[in-house]
C-alpha positions, -999 to 999 in steps of 0.1 A, spaced: 157 557 790 175 523 805 176 495 780 158 466 794 176 434 805 158 413 779 170 439 752 205 438 762 207 401 761 189 397 728 213 425 713 244 408 724 230 372 711 227 388 677 263 403 681 276 372 691 258 353 661 275 377 636 310 372 654 306 334 654 290 332 621 261 309 638 230 313 656 231 322 692 200 323 711 193 342 742 169 323 765 154 334 799 157 303 821 142 309 855 163 335 875 187 341 848 196 341 810 213 317 788 229 316 756 223 287 735 240 277 701 252 244 682 289 234 675 308 267 669 331 280 698 337 260 730 321 275 760 354 287 771 358 307 739 325 320 742 327 332 776 356 354 766 336 366 734 306 374 759 329 397 781 344 414 751 310 422 734 287 428 766 276 463 774 289 482 802 275 470 835 263 437 821 270 409 846 285 384 823 295 357 848 256 354 855 250 344 819 246 307 812 261 292 785 248 258 767 263 245 735 249 216 721 271 193 697 255 182 663 255 147 647 279 159 621 302 172 646 302 141 667 309 120 634 339 143 626 354 139 661 350 101 659 369 99 627 396 123 639 401 106 671 403 71 655 429 82 629 449 98 657 451 65 677 429 79 708 401 52 704 407 17 714 391 -13 695 400 -40 717 402 -52 752 376 -31 770 343 -40 784 316 -19 775 340 -6 745 312 14 727 303 33 757 337 42 764 344 55 729 312 76 730 324 93 762 357 101 747 341 115 716 318 137 736 346 150 759 368 158 730 340 177 713 331 199 745 367 212 746 371 221 709 363 251 690 341 242 660 340 203 664 323 202 631 351 213 612 371 184 596 409 192 591 408 178 556 386 166 528 390 128 537 380 131 571 349 154 562 338 125 536 344 99 560 325 116 588 296 122 562 293 86 555 294 76 590 267 98 602 246 87 571 250 52 579 242 59 617 210 76 603 220 108 619 219 94 655 251 103 671 245 73 698 251 47 670 286 62 657 304 44 685 284 10 679 294 11 643 328 18 648 332 -10 671 311 -33 647 336 -25 619 367 -26 641 378 9 628 372 35 602 387 22 569 352 11 559 343 46 557 365 55 528 350 55 494 365 33 467 389 57 447 387 61 410 417 54 389 418 92 382 418 101 419 447 74 425 468 89 398 464 127 412 471 119 450 502 96 462 485 94 496 452 79 479 477 55 459 494 44 492 461 39 509 447 17 481 479 -4 481 477 -8 519 443 -16 519 452 -46 490 481 -58 505 484 -50 544 483 -82 565 485 -92 602 490 -63 624 494 -39 596 460 -46 583 448 -45 618 462 -9 621 449 3 585 415 -10 596 414 8 627 432 42 621 442 42 584 480 34 595 496 29 558 523 6 548 559 20 542 564 31 506 587 1 500 565 -25 514 536 -12 495 554 -11 462 571 -43 467 539 -62 474 521 -46 446 550 -54 420 553 -90 434 514 -95 426 505 -114 394 470 -110 399 473 -69 403 448 -50 382 452 -16 363 443 5 392 471 -11 413 495 -3 382 482 32 385 488 35 422 523 17 419 532 47 393 519 75 413 534 62 445 570 58 428 568 89 412 563 107 444 591 87 462 613 94 435 607 133 436 612 129 474 646 111 470 658 134 445 649 164 466 668 148 495 697 142 475 698 177 458 693 192 492 727 170 505 746 182 475 739 219 479 748 218 514 782 200 505 788 227 478 778 255 502 802 243 529 831 238 504 826 274 491 819 288 525 855 280 536 883 304 540 899 302 516 870 288 495 875 256 476 880 264 440 852 257 416 880 240 394 885 214 421 847 211 430 844 202 394 869 175 395 853 160 427 821 159 407 831 133 382 855 155 364 832 183 353 843 220 343 845 246 368 817 264 348 796 232 350 801 229 387 790 266 394 761 260 372 750 230 390 752 249 423 733 276 410 705 250 394 704 233 428 696 266 447 670 275 422 655 243 424 656 242 462 638 277 465 610 264 439 607 235 461 602 255 491 576 280 475 554 250 462 553 237 498 
């Protein structure tokens, strides 16, 4: 017995729901069928999935595809685009309307627009859509009203600042950025350079305890980065010297390294090699 078109469509919708881990609804709309879903794959991706999983003989091109975008996805993309510098916050008439169009267009072309690339973006998007009352049409107005997205960042705790150099730098930027730097921070979370942030914090006689923690965390991260760069330079220099034909002797290398023994020079090379490998694994 031939399977009815209605049964084929609903079976295919169930299969697609499993594939995308979301609800796909088969709806008869006039002369044909539509598949409707929220967020998940973009329409182009879904079209390929329909062709892949449809039964033989089914006219996949006649199936309409209708993806809706959730308020959460809209907020995620608004924050992402702002941080990427793809949203303008000045110099345009009907700024909020233009911003709204850019965000919606970006959503339409992305798979899973509701997925944030990191926890910070997810937290900011959740705050944005909460303040907007889950109304995506208010999102652009709020961003224009506040002149950017920095207001969406929650105030970090001392423990969070101590544990994450990025949070430490953001806190110092929020405290000490001025002029264009402050505008860039407000609009898209552009942080100060490490040196500028540390210098401003160390020069502030009114700095509080959380600023001290931020300075310690950021300075420690910078020290590790600088030491890693210096270690990589020395290892490359040692490898080049030893890679020559004939190789530079360990005794001569030791003399060049502040007069250490040949054994110490060789041990230093081996230690630098091991440290480089450990850093590579950690990253």
